[in-house]
Steps between C-alpha positions, in 0.01 A plus 500: 500500500622144448166404356539730197766289338294179454206700370708676243678175404163322461354758262822560316569430134817308563737794467440642843238744381125478557291465186334836460143362471552317828605808698150548664521141624861537626411824679187318662734229623755751637222699671356205692395576856628160601821436283566164663165355380601633154837318528327180611269528187799551273695210652207258477618191312811694406722332247205289354338559166175678551599654830405864565854627437519284180176654363615853584853438334322364182279814498816714558673334193186518284464125482147545620309777318314767703157396363209307652523260209851408594406420856237248393770237438746584780550228762454448790160669450446609867838690508433636150147616614639670805764676312245598231280665775811697614571624150133615470513669838815691396343605173736293288229286362141622428260405783288192422270318733699206648227251430507593136874439513449161649229419236724598216791292631265197551360557142839457349553165671149378405548584137833328496331195640227498230620252239280603219648826338155596361330467834778696663452784241126517576552504877772762462260719299228442755713598792654799323178662358244389739633383845784752554297810399231407744756450776667828432170680487408359847844584635434865417219494754641290776780238554447160340446226768663168480158338454436713183843400361427134578150544332649635173763229492224238530325676204820443302536138610140440425539639151808283440297190620208598261746507199638154599145374529423612152812344366417171659183497290674617182363854519653845512345833596426558139269197485361552850134587502194465714514120512854515633426771755187301631705176521776666695257656750322164543828333600635766740412640851357848584835637590658396164204631298512844670872515467521424143222765411752787457701304248208389301353849486838637386521221231157588375573873493831422310306279254721208575214269526160428332203686654370362829306603813619439835255382764420739783732534797391277794613611844437261783430683827549335845202446718494773770595376843200500737500784754505270799791309371683822415453633854604167666818514269573850588476411873735218457768706308485776757528283816675169403875529591581166336459647148795689344476868584547595122211277409280635782567860393461430123190287538323753726562777258362280208184421689441840659579718201407275202850551355667234284791308664736594221439866603522444862837321502665804324415743787797650673568650832453848357143401432425480872468838675356651807305828507302647783519168711359312200693229317468541110580264219577627151290267282416799280432871548397601753653240743249278679450495876610170664304361796637329804624230537629500141677824583689320763589226273628738234738666741613170633588406143663843450725460803645176355642691187795716487421872435754500216257281309204729547450568136565137402243225483505347845485135360787333321396290194504175685302643785247658267434155343464341841259772612290472171468130567394540863259792433357327196417187701353688792284737280408244227667722234 
């Protein structure tokens, strides 16, 4: 029972009582299956500004409003993001996709770092009325991926760079027409041209610019790997013990099932199953059968990971980055 006192004190309002709105969070902390881990979480960086206990106490006193907007500026952002997720889990804050939360926090900093107030106003409108609605609509169908969040951030950064490019030439959106659009496209690479497209279409629809036509989207496609080279590489991945096991497993799945590496590295232990003496891998529905010896490699990889992490991604971020580099070099991706 001794773990109850710190939990109540952390979520208290300074008078010994728990702020009524925080009761679901306090009850969740008190009902933890492993109270010692809860105490360790509450004691993390205890006594320092921005510690878990400090954030909870500020919530209890009402110094931090119980709104998503308030959490955008709370530091340190990692601790604030974790606490925000707990508040959503307890039903205290409305549930929002965590990648949208991350993008909104990043956007505030980006706008603050934009020196021209007119540019910042345009970017804020673009993000509010174009980018965020698209993200929220997508989140209703499935969770937003970190890659999707980075892509919309790139759209905002590219839009900001475009406004700066106009200003350097003594132009604004109002004076930008076909000549300016053509000049910008001529000076920038394919990724920049494709990334800016959403912003330019929004500007045109909002009548912020003169009429213009965008060039068609150009998508470069990699040359397919010859079948003989593909088979040789699969053989190496399946049999070469000098390669990292993670890279062997990931690369084999990429080559055998034609799945993007970004999807493969997010597979979890729960995606590997056995049914009727057949190993199955959930790349979609229904799960795909896995031939030997890849099945053996999968279970070797599985045995290296604690069962408690079965629903989590089996690769830490640093390991994912290393795996991406190794497999990309091997497969030519």
